[in-house]
Biopython code that builds the backbone (N, CA, C, O; Angstrom):
import numpy as np
from Bio.PDB.StructureBuilder import StructureBuilder

atoms = [
    (1, "MET", "N", (0.824, -1.188, 0.000)),
    (1, "MET", "CA", (0.000, 0.000, 0.000)),
    (1, "MET", "C", (0.870, 1.254, 0.000)),
    (1, "MET", "O", (0.506, 2.265, -0.601)),
    (2, "SER", "N", (2.010, 1.190, 0.668)),
    (2, "SER", "CA", (2.854, 2.387, 0.731)),
    (2, "SER", "C", (3.378, 2.771, -0.650)),
    (2, "SER", "O", (3.504, 3.957, -0.955)),
    (3, "ALA", "N", (3.685, 1.773, -1.492)),
    (3, "ALA", "CA", (4.146, 2.080, -2.852)),
    (3, "ALA", "C", (3.053, 2.781, -3.644)),
    (3, "ALA", "O", (3.322, 3.741, -4.366)),
    (4, "ILE", "N", (1.831, 2.306, -3.512)),
    (4, "ILE", "CA", (0.710, 2.901, -4.231)),
    (4, "ILE", "C", (0.433, 4.315, -3.738)),
    (4, "ILE", "O", (0.138, 5.204, -4.537)),
    (5, "GLU", "N", (0.525, 4.529, -2.436)),
    (5, "GLU", "CA", (0.307, 5.870, -1.884)),
    (5, "GLU", "C", (1.360, 6.856, -2.369)),
    (5, "GLU", "O", (1.077, 8.042, -2.535)),
    (6, "ARG", "N", (2.570, 6.365, -2.596)),
    (6, "ARG", "CA", (3.664, 7.248, -3.021)),
    (6, "ARG", "C", (3.761, 7.372, -4.536)),
    (6, "ARG", "O", (4.556, 8.166, -5.037)),
    (7, "CYS", "N", (2.969, 6.603, -5.269)),
    (7, "CYS", "CA", (3.040, 6.572, -6.732)),
    (7, "CYS", "C", (2.869, 7.958, -7.334)),
    (7, "CYS", "O", (1.953, 8.700, -6.978)),
    (8, "ARG", "N", (3.761, 8.288, -8.246)),
    (8, "ARG", "CA", (3.753, 9.546, -8.990)),
    (8, "ARG", "C", (3.752, 10.768, -8.078)),
    (8, "ARG", "O", (3.061, 11.757, -8.323)),
    (9, "THR", "N", (4.544, 10.664, -7.025)),
    (9, "THR", "CA", (4.770, 11.791, -6.119)),
    (9, "THR", "C", (6.276, 11.999, -5.995)),
    (9, "THR", "O", (7.064, 11.183, -6.472)),
    (10, "ALA", "N", (6.664, 13.085, -5.358)),
    (10, "ALA", "CA", (8.084, 13.383, -5.168)),
    (10, "ALA", "C", (8.791, 12.303, -4.352)),
    (10, "ALA", "O", (10.012, 12.167, -4.431)),
    (11, "ALA", "N", (8.039, 11.544, -3.579)),
    (11, "ALA", "CA", (8.632, 10.494, -2.755)),
    (11, "ALA", "C", (9.345, 9.436, -3.597)),
    (11, "ALA", "O", (10.284, 8.799, -3.122)),
    (12, "LEU", "N", (8.907, 9.245, -4.841)),
    (12, "LEU", "CA", (9.537, 8.267, -5.730)),
    (12, "LEU", "C", (10.459, 8.935, -6.747)),
    (12, "LEU", "O", (10.880, 8.314, -7.724)),
    (13, "ASP", "N", (10.763, 10.203, -6.503)),
    (13, "ASP", "CA", (11.652, 10.967, -7.386)),
    (13, "ASP", "C", (10.957, 11.216, -8.730)),
    (13, "ASP", "O", (9.793, 10.857, -8.907)),
    (14, "GLY", "N", (11.646, 11.807, -9.634)),
    (14, "GLY", "CA", (11.049, 12.134, -10.915)),
    (14, "GLY", "C", (12.071, 12.679, -11.879)),
    (14, "GLY", "O", (13.276, 12.579, -11.649)),
    (15, "HIS", "N", (11.579, 13.262, -12.972)),
    (15, "HIS", "CA", (12.448, 13.835, -13.986)),
    (15, "HIS", "C", (11.716, 15.006, -14.648)),
    (15, "HIS", "O", (10.512, 15.179, -14.461)),
    (16, "VAL", "N", (12.442, 15.793, -15.409)),
    (16, "VAL", "CA", (11.860, 16.951, -16.080)),
    (16, "VAL", "C", (11.638, 16.597, -17.545)),
    (16, "VAL", "O", (12.551, 16.130, -18.227)),
    (17, "GLU", "N", (10.417, 16.823, -18.020)),
    (17, "GLU", "CA", (10.099, 16.625, -19.435)),
    (17, "GLU", "C", (10.038, 17.990, -20.098)),
    (17, "GLU", "O", (9.567, 18.955, -19.497)),
    (18, "GLU", "N", (10.514, 18.073, -21.336)),
    (18, "GLU", "CA", (10.520, 19.356, -22.037)),
    (18, "GLU", "C", (10.005, 19.161, -23.456)),
    (18, "GLU", "O", (10.396, 18.220, -24.145)),
    (19, "CYS", "N", (9.129, 20.053, -23.884)),
    (19, "CYS", "CA", (8.568, 20.029, -25.233)),
    (19, "CYS", "C", (9.648, 20.470, -26.228)),
    (19, "CYS", "O", (10.303, 21.494, -26.032)),
    (20, "ASP", "N", (9.824, 19.689, -27.294)),
    (20, "ASP", "CA", (10.822, 20.008, -28.320)),
    (20, "ASP", "C", (10.449, 21.242, -29.138)),
    (20, "ASP", "O", (11.319, 21.873, -29.739)),
    (21, "HIS", "N", (9.165, 21.590, -29.164)),
    (21, "HIS", "CA", (8.704, 22.710, -29.990)),
    (21, "HIS", "C", (8.705, 24.042, -29.246)),
    (21, "HIS", "O", (9.222, 25.043, -29.743)),
    (22, "CYS", "N", (8.124, 24.040, -28.057)),
    (22, "CYS", "CA", (7.975, 25.326, -27.348)),
    (22, "CYS", "C", (8.892, 25.468, -26.136)),
    (22, "CYS", "O", (9.025, 26.561, -25.585)),
    (23, "GLY", "N", (9.521, 24.381, -25.721)),
    (23, "GLY", "CA", (10.413, 24.441, -24.577)),
    (23, "GLY", "C", (9.727, 24.372, -23.229)),
    (23, "GLY", "O", (10.387, 24.485, -22.196)),
    (24, "HIS", "N", (8.394, 24.187, -23.216)),
    (24, "HIS", "CA", (7.663, 24.078, -21.947)),
    (24, "HIS", "C", (8.187, 22.877, -21.162)),
    (24, "HIS", "O", (8.401, 21.802, -21.722)),
    (25, "GLN", "N", (8.387, 23.072, -19.877)),
    (25, "GLN", "CA", (8.885, 22.016, -19.012)),
    (25, "GLN", "C", (7.855, 21.657, -17.953)),
    (25, "GLN", "O", (7.071, 22.496, -17.508)),
    (26, "ARG", "N", (7.879, 20.375, -17.560)),
    (26, "ARG", "CA", (7.046, 19.930, -16.446)),
    (26, "ARG", "C", (7.765, 18.801, -15.740)),
    (26, "ARG", "O", (8.572, 18.077, -16.322)),
    (27, "ILE", "N", (7.440, 18.676, -14.458)),
    (27, "ILE", "CA", (8.022, 17.594, -13.659)),
    (27, "ILE", "C", (7.127, 16.369, -13.790)),
    (27, "ILE", "O", (5.912, 16.457, -13.614)),
    (28, "ALA", "N", (7.728, 15.237, -14.098)),
    (28, "ALA", "CA", (7.005, 13.969, -14.184)),
    (28, "ALA", "C", (7.560, 13.053, -13.096)),
    (28, "ALA", "O", (8.729, 12.668, -13.127)),
    (29, "TYR", "N", (6.709, 12.713, -12.141)),
    (29, "TYR", "CA", (7.140, 11.857, -11.043)),
    (29, "TYR", "C", (7.085, 10.397, -11.451)),
    (29, "TYR", "O", (6.254, 10.001, -12.268)),
    (30, "ASN", "N", (7.966, 9.609, -10.882)),
    (30, "ASN", "CA", (8.065, 8.187, -11.228)),
    (30, "ASN", "C", (6.893, 7.384, -10.671)),
    (30, "ASN", "O", (6.297, 7.735, -9.652)),
    (31, "SER", "N", (6.588, 6.314, -11.362)),
    (31, "SER", "CA", (5.511, 5.414, -10.974)),
    (31, "SER", "C", (6.027, 4.321, -10.058)),
    (31, "SER", "O", (7.214, 3.997, -10.067)),
    (32, "CYS", "N", (5.128, 3.757, -9.270)),
    (32, "CYS", "CA", (5.512, 2.664, -8.372)),
    (32, "CYS", "C", (5.616, 1.336, -9.122)),
    (32, "CYS", "O", (6.355, 0.447, -8.700)),
    (33, "ARG", "N", (4.894, 1.195, -10.213)),
    (33, "ARG", "CA", (4.867, 0.000, -11.053)),
    (33, "ARG", "C", (4.311, -1.224, -10.323)),
    (33, "ARG", "O", (4.554, -2.363, -10.721)),
    (34, "ASN", "N", (3.564, -0.969, -9.251)),
    (34, "ASN", "CA", (2.937, -2.054, -8.501)),
    (34, "ASN", "C", (1.766, -2.593, -9.329)),
    (34, "ASN", "O", (1.011, -1.814, -9.911)),
    (35, "ARG", "N", (1.612, -3.898, -9.384)),
    (35, "ARG", "CA", (0.560, -4.475, -10.228)),
    (35, "ARG", "C", (-0.846, -4.185, -9.719)),
    (35, "ARG", "O", (-1.816, -4.376, -10.453)),
    (36, "HIS", "N", (-0.973, -3.730, -8.483)),
    (36, "HIS", "CA", (-2.279, -3.399, -7.935)),
    (36, "HIS", "C", (-2.597, -1.908, -8.040)),
    (36, "HIS", "O", (-3.704, -1.500, -7.687)),
    (37, "CYS", "N", (-1.671, -1.093, -8.508)),
    (37, "CYS", "CA", (-1.835, 0.357, -8.522)),
    (37, "CYS", "C", (-2.787, 0.787, -9.636)),
    (37, "CYS", "O", (-2.560, 0.454, -10.799)),
    (38, "PRO", "N", (-3.846, 1.518, -9.299)),
    (38, "PRO", "CA", (-4.792, 1.963, -10.326)),
    (38, "PRO", "C", (-4.182, 2.982, -11.289)),
    (38, "PRO", "O", (-4.638, 3.099, -12.426)),
    (39, "LYS", "N", (-3.169, 3.713, -10.857)),
    (39, "LYS", "CA", (-2.523, 4.676, -11.760)),
    (39, "LYS", "C", (-1.622, 3.952, -12.763)),
    (39, "LYS", "O", (-1.679, 4.217, -13.964)),
    (40, "CYS", "N", (-0.801, 3.048, -12.264)),
    (40, "CYS", "CA", (0.177, 2.371, -13.117)),
    (40, "CYS", "C", (-0.460, 1.339, -14.043)),
    (40, "CYS", "O", (0.013, 1.134, -15.161)),
    (41, "GLN", "N", (-1.504, 0.705, -13.596)),
    (41, "GLN", "CA", (-2.058, -0.417, -14.349)),
    (41, "GLN", "C", (-3.343, -0.089, -15.101)),
    (41, "GLN", "O", (-4.006, -1.003, -15.591)),
    (42, "SER", "N", (-3.712, 1.178, -15.209)),
    (42, "SER", "CA", (-4.985, 1.519, -15.850)),
    (42, "SER", "C", (-5.020, 1.094, -17.311)),
    (42, "SER", "O", (-6.045, 0.591, -17.770)),
    (43, "LEU", "N", (-3.938, 1.280, -18.054)),
    (43, "LEU", "CA", (-3.921, 0.874, -19.459)),
    (43, "LEU", "C", (-3.931, -0.643, -19.601)),
    (43, "LEU", "O", (-4.615, -1.186, -20.468)),
    (44, "VAL", "N", (-3.176, -1.322, -18.753)),
    (44, "VAL", "CA", (-3.157, -2.784, -18.780)),
    (44, "VAL", "C", (-4.537, -3.324, -18.431)),
    (44, "VAL", "O", (-5.019, -4.264, -19.064)),
    (45, "ARG", "N", (-5.175, -2.728, -17.421)),
    (45, "ARG", "CA", (-6.516, -3.160, -17.011)),
    (45, "ARG", "C", (-7.523, -2.944, -18.138)),
    (45, "ARG", "O", (-8.346, -3.818, -18.412)),
    (46, "ALA", "N", (-7.460, -1.789, -18.787)),
    (46, "ALA", "CA", (-8.384, -1.491, -19.883)),
    (46, "ALA", "C", (-8.193, -2.476, -21.035)),
    (46, "ALA", "O", (-9.171, -2.933, -21.629)),
    (47, "GLN", "N", (-6.945, -2.805, -21.353)),
    (47, "GLN", "CA", (-6.682, -3.776, -22.412)),
    (47, "GLN", "C", (-7.190, -5.152, -22.033)),
    (47, "GLN", "O", (-7.752, -5.858, -22.871)),
    (48, "TRP", "N", (-6.996, -5.548, -20.761)),
    (48, "TRP", "CA", (-7.477, -6.838, -20.295)),
    (48, "TRP", "C", (-9.001, -6.913, -20.413)),
    (48, "TRP", "O", (-9.542, -7.913, -20.884)),
    (49, "LEU", "N", (-9.686, -5.858, -19.985)),
    (49, "LEU", "CA", (-11.147, -5.844, -20.073)),
    (49, "LEU", "C", (-11.623, -5.922, -21.521)),
    (49, "LEU", "O", (-12.581, -6.631, -21.826)),
    (50, "GLU", "N", (-10.955, -5.198, -22.405)),
    (50, "GLU", "CA", (-11.313, -5.230, -23.823)),
    (50, "GLU", "C", (-11.129, -6.639, -24.392)),
    (50, "GLU", "O", (-11.974, -7.128, -25.142)),
    (51, "ASP", "N", (-10.029, -7.279, -24.031)),
    (51, "ASP", "CA", (-9.778, -8.649, -24.485)),
    (51, "ASP", "C", (-10.832, -9.613, -23.961)),
    (51, "ASP", "O", (-11.299, -10.480, -24.699)),
    (52, "ARG", "N", (-11.208, -9.471, -22.699)),
    (52, "ARG", "CA", (-12.234, -10.356, -22.132)),
    (52, "ARG", "C", (-13.588, -10.104, -22.792)),
    (52, "ARG", "O", (-14.326, -11.056, -23.047)),
    (53, "GLN", "N", (-13.929, -8.864, -23.073)),
    (53, "GLN", "CA", (-15.201, -8.563, -23.720)),
    (53, "GLN", "C", (-15.264, -9.163, -25.118)),
    (53, "GLN", "O", (-16.332, -9.560, -25.583)),
    (54, "ALA", "N", (-14.110, -9.228, -25.791)),
    (54, "ALA", "CA", (-14.070, -9.844, -27.118)),
    (54, "ALA", "C", (-14.327, -11.344, -27.033)),
    (54, "ALA", "O", (-14.783, -11.943, -28.007)),
    (55, "ASP", "N", (-14.042, -11.963, -25.887)),
    (55, "ASP", "CA", (-14.261, -13.397, -25.693)),
    (55, "ASP", "C", (-15.729, -13.742, -25.401)),
    (55, "ASP", "O", (-16.134, -14.894, -25.557)),
    (56, "LEU", "N", (-16.511, -12.770, -24.985)),
    (56, "LEU", "CA", (-17.890, -13.038, -24.576)),
    (56, "LEU", "C", (-18.772, -13.413, -25.761)),
    (56, "LEU", "O", (-18.639, -12.861, -26.853)),
    (57, "ILE", "N", (-19.660, -14.346, -25.527)),
    (57, "ILE", "CA", (-20.648, -14.680, -26.542)),
    (57, "ILE", "C", (-21.921, -13.906, -26.218)),
    (57, "ILE", "O", (-22.138, -13.551, -25.060)),
    (58, "PRO", "N", (-22.763, -13.638, -27.205)),
    (58, "PRO", "CA", (-23.932, -12.777, -26.989)),
    (58, "PRO", "C", (-25.089, -13.459, -26.257)),
    (58, "PRO", "O", (-26.169, -13.635, -26.822)),
    (59, "VAL", "N", (-24.860, -13.839, -25.006)),
    (59, "VAL", "CA", (-25.894, -14.426, -24.160)),
    (59, "VAL", "C", (-25.773, -13.818, -22.778)),
    (59, "VAL", "O", (-24.750, -13.223, -22.440)),
    (60, "GLU", "N", (-26.818, -13.968, -21.982)),
    (60, "GLU", "CA", (-26.759, -13.487, -20.610)),
    (60, "GLU", "C", (-25.926, -14.452, -19.764)),
    (60, "GLU", "O", (-25.957, -15.668, -19.957)),
    (61, "TYR", "N", (-25.192, -13.878, -18.836)),
    (61, "TYR", "CA", (-24.367, -14.677, -17.935)),
    (61, "TYR", "C", (-24.932, -14.562, -16.532)),
    (61, "TYR", "O", (-25.517, -13.544, -16.164)),
    (62, "PHE", "N", (-24.749, -15.624, -15.751)),
    (62, "PHE", "CA", (-25.179, -15.626, -14.368)),
    (62, "PHE", "C", (-24.040, -16.137, -13.505)),
    (62, "PHE", "O", (-23.283, -17.017, -13.915)),
    (63, "HIS", "N", (-23.927, -15.593, -12.337)),
    (63, "HIS", "CA", (-22.932, -16.056, -11.364)),
    (63, "HIS", "C", (-23.684, -16.923, -10.371)),
    (63, "HIS", "O", (-24.540, -16.438, -9.631)),
    (64, "VAL", "N", (-23.362, -18.203, -10.359)),
    (64, "VAL", "CA", (-24.033, -19.149, -9.474)),
    (64, "VAL", "C", (-22.982, -19.828, -8.614)),
    (64, "VAL", "O", (-21.975, -20.327, -9.117)),
    (65, "VAL", "N", (-23.229, -19.840, -7.322)),
    (65, "VAL", "CA", (-22.334, -20.520, -6.393)),
    (65, "VAL", "C", (-23.146, -21.594, -5.679)),
    (65, "VAL", "O", (-24.194, -21.312, -5.098)),
    (66, "PHE", "N", (-22.653, -22.823, -5.729)),
    (66, "PHE", "CA", (-23.364, -23.902, -5.050)),
    (66, "PHE", "C", (-22.383, -25.011, -4.694)),
    (66, "PHE", "O", (-21.271, -25.078, -5.218)),
    (67, "THR", "N", (-22.819, -25.866, -3.801)),
    (67, "THR", "CA", (-22.043, -27.045, -3.419)),
    (67, "THR", "C", (-22.864, -28.266, -3.786)),
    (67, "THR", "O", (-24.028, -28.384, -3.404)),
    (68, "LEU", "N", (-22.256, -29.159, -4.519)),
    (68, "LEU", "CA", (-22.937, -30.370, -4.942)),
    (68, "LEU", "C", (-22.517, -31.510, -4.011)),
    (68, "LEU", "O", (-21.334, -31.844, -3.945)),
    (69, "PRO", "N", (-23.463, -32.107, -3.294)),
    (69, "PRO", "CA", (-23.109, -33.192, -2.375)),
    (69, "PRO", "C", (-22.490, -34.369, -3.134)),
    (69, "PRO", "O", (-22.906, -34.692, -4.247)),
    (70, "GLU", "N", (-21.515, -34.990, -2.530)),
    (70, "GLU", "CA", (-20.808, -36.099, -3.176)),
    (70, "GLU", "C", (-21.764, -37.240, -3.551)),
    (70, "GLU", "O", (-21.546, -37.932, -4.545)),
    (71, "ALA", "N", (-22.793, -37.428, -2.776)),
    (71, "ALA", "CA", (-23.724, -38.544, -3.025)),
    (71, "ALA", "C", (-24.436, -38.432, -4.371)),
    (71, "ALA", "O", (-24.820, -39.456, -4.936)),
    (72, "ILE", "N", (-24.623, -37.247, -4.893)),
    (72, "ILE", "CA", (-25.321, -37.109, -6.181)),
    (72, "ILE", "C", (-24.396, -36.573, -7.286)),
    (72, "ILE", "O", (-24.870, -36.100, -8.319)),
    (73, "ALA", "N", (-23.115, -36.648, -7.070)),
    (73, "ALA", "CA", (-22.172, -36.059, -8.031)),
    (73, "ALA", "C", (-21.706, -37.026, -9.108)),
    (73, "ALA", "O", (-20.719, -36.743, -9.787)),
    (74, "THR", "N", (-22.365, -38.133, -9.285)),
    (74, "THR", "CA", (-21.986, -39.066, -10.341)),
    (74, "THR", "C", (-23.043, -39.044, -11.439)),
    (74, "THR", "O", (-24.214, -38.798, -11.147)),
    (75, "PRO", "N", (-22.671, -39.293, -12.687)),
    (75, "PRO", "CA", (-23.628, -39.251, -13.798)),
    (75, "PRO", "C", (-24.810, -40.209, -13.625)),
    (75, "PRO", "O", (-25.914, -39.902, -14.073)),
    (76, "LYS", "N", (-24.599, -41.367, -12.983)),
    (76, "LYS", "CA", (-25.721, -42.311, -12.833)),
    (76, "LYS", "C", (-26.838, -41.719, -11.970)),
    (76, "LYS", "O", (-28.003, -42.070, -12.160)),
    (77, "HIS", "N", (-26.509, -40.827, -11.023)),
    (77, "HIS", "CA", (-27.537, -40.195, -10.206)),
    (77, "HIS", "C", (-28.131, -38.962, -10.877)),
    (77, "HIS", "O", (-29.276, -38.603, -10.602)),
    (78, "LEU", "N", (-27.387, -38.325, -11.733)),
    (78, "LEU", "CA", (-27.899, -37.120, -12.387)),
    (78, "LEU", "C", (-28.665, -37.436, -13.659)),
    (78, "LEU", "O", (-29.524, -36.657, -14.074)),
    (79, "GLY", "N", (-28.367, -38.564, -14.280)),
    (79, "GLY", "CA", (-29.048, -38.927, -15.506)),
    (79, "GLY", "C", (-28.618, -38.073, -16.690)),
    (79, "GLY", "O", (-29.350, -37.951, -17.672)),
    (80, "ALA", "N", (-27.453, -37.492, -16.598)),
    (80, "ALA", "CA", (-26.973, -36.627, -17.682)),
    (80, "ALA", "C", (-25.453, -36.590, -17.642)),
    (80, "ALA", "O", (-24.822, -37.062, -16.696)),
    (81, "GLU", "N", (-24.896, -36.027, -18.675)),
    (81, "GLU", "CA", (-23.459, -35.800, -18.662)),
    (81, "GLU", "C", (-23.167, -34.529, -17.885)),
    (81, "GLU", "O", (-23.846, -33.516, -18.052)),
    (82, "ILE", "N", (-22.154, -34.591, -17.034)),
    (82, "ILE", "CA", (-21.781, -33.421, -16.260)),
    (82, "ILE", "C", (-20.880, -32.546, -17.119)),
    (82, "ILE", "O", (-19.915, -33.027, -17.714)),
    (83, "GLY", "N", (-21.196, -31.279, -17.178)),
    (83, "GLY", "CA", (-20.359, -30.347, -17.912)),
    (83, "GLY", "C", (-20.509, -28.957, -17.324)),
    (83, "GLY", "O", (-21.627, -28.506, -17.074)),
    (84, "PHE", "N", (-19.403, -28.279, -17.101)),
    (84, "PHE", "CA", (-19.450, -26.942, -16.535)),
    (84, "PHE", "C", (-18.115, -26.261, -16.709)),
    (84, "PHE", "O", (-17.107, -26.907, -16.995)),
    (85, "ILE", "N", (-18.113, -25.001, -16.540)),
    (85, "ILE", "CA", (-16.887, -24.223, -16.480)),
    (85, "ILE", "C", (-16.792, -23.720, -15.053)),
    (85, "ILE", "O", (-17.743, -23.142, -14.527)),
    (86, "ALA", "N", (-15.641, -23.940, -14.423)),
    (86, "ALA", "CA", (-15.469, -23.521, -13.042)),
    (86, "ALA", "C", (-14.260, -22.611, -12.927)),
    (86, "ALA", "O", (-13.212, -22.867, -13.518)),
    (87, "ILE", "N", (-14.418, -21.576, -12.180)),
    (87, "ILE", "CA", (-13.316, -20.658, -11.915)),
    (87, "ILE", "C", (-13.261, -20.444, -10.414)),
    (87, "ILE", "O", (-14.255, -20.061, -9.797)),
    (88, "LEU", "N", (-12.105, -20.691, -9.833)),
    (88, "LEU", "CA", (-11.908, -20.420, -8.419)),
    (88, "LEU", "C", (-11.237, -19.064, -8.307)),
    (88, "LEU", "O", (-10.108, -18.880, -8.762)),
    (89, "HIS", "N", (-11.916, -18.139, -7.715)),
    (89, "HIS", "CA", (-11.406, -16.771, -7.583)),
    (89, "HIS", "C", (-11.448, -16.416, -6.104)),
    (89, "HIS", "O", (-12.516, -16.147, -5.553)),
    (90, "THR", "N", (-10.282, -16.416, -5.462)),
    (90, "THR", "CA", (-10.279, -16.223, -4.026)),
    (90, "THR", "C", (-9.015, -15.507, -3.575)),
    (90, "THR", "O", (-7.976, -15.603, -4.227)),
    (91, "TRP", "N", (-9.101, -14.811, -2.494)),
    (91, "TRP", "CA", (-7.953, -14.173, -1.852)),
    (91, "TRP", "C", (-7.924, -14.646, -0.406)),
    (91, "TRP", "O", (-8.790, -14.281, 0.389)),
    (92, "GLY", "N", (-6.942, -15.448, -0.072)),
    (92, "GLY", "CA", (-6.748, -15.852, 1.311)),
    (92, "GLY", "C", (-7.781, -16.815, 1.854)),
    (92, "GLY", "O", (-7.830, -17.035, 3.064)),
    (93, "GLN", "N", (-8.593, -17.385, 1.018)),
    (93, "GLN", "CA", (-9.596, -18.336, 1.484)),
    (93, "GLN", "C", (-8.936, -19.680, 1.730)),
    (93, "GLN", "O", (-8.297, -20.228, 0.833)),
    (94, "ASN", "N", (-9.079, -20.207, 2.910)),
    (94, "ASN", "CA", (-8.531, -21.523, 3.216)),
    (94, "ASN", "C", (-9.445, -22.593, 2.658)),
    (94, "ASN", "O", (-10.632, -22.640, 2.979)),
    (95, "LEU", "N", (-8.887, -23.453, 1.821)),
    (95, "LEU", "CA", (-9.706, -24.511, 1.225)),
    (95, "LEU", "C", (-9.414, -25.853, 1.856)),
    (95, "LEU", "O", (-10.014, -26.858, 1.476)),
]
sb = StructureBuilder()
sb.init_structure("model")
sb.init_model(0)
sb.init_chain("A")
sb.init_seg("    ")
for serial, (resi, resn, name, xyz) in enumerate(atoms, 1):
    if name == "N":
        sb.init_residue(resn, " ", resi, " ")
    sb.init_atom(name, np.array(xyz, "f"), 0.0, 1.0, " ", f" {name:<3s}", serial, name[0])
structure = sb.get_structure()
């Protein structure tokens, strides 16, 4: 968090940028380059979202969370072929 708080401030030092045409100068502070920083990763995040949107098919999506008891988790009890896409998305969850 401290890197993100200091991102693009004098705390991370910087450099002077100068326009080749008019000579206008400005101070540009260095980035933290932390992968969680909203300033540093905004372009990467936008590209990632665009790429994911291109993968979507034109149907409605639903987020469903459930636990299937082991006793009915075999095809002979379901009467069908089991098929699904599963994504585990967790931070610090003990499994």
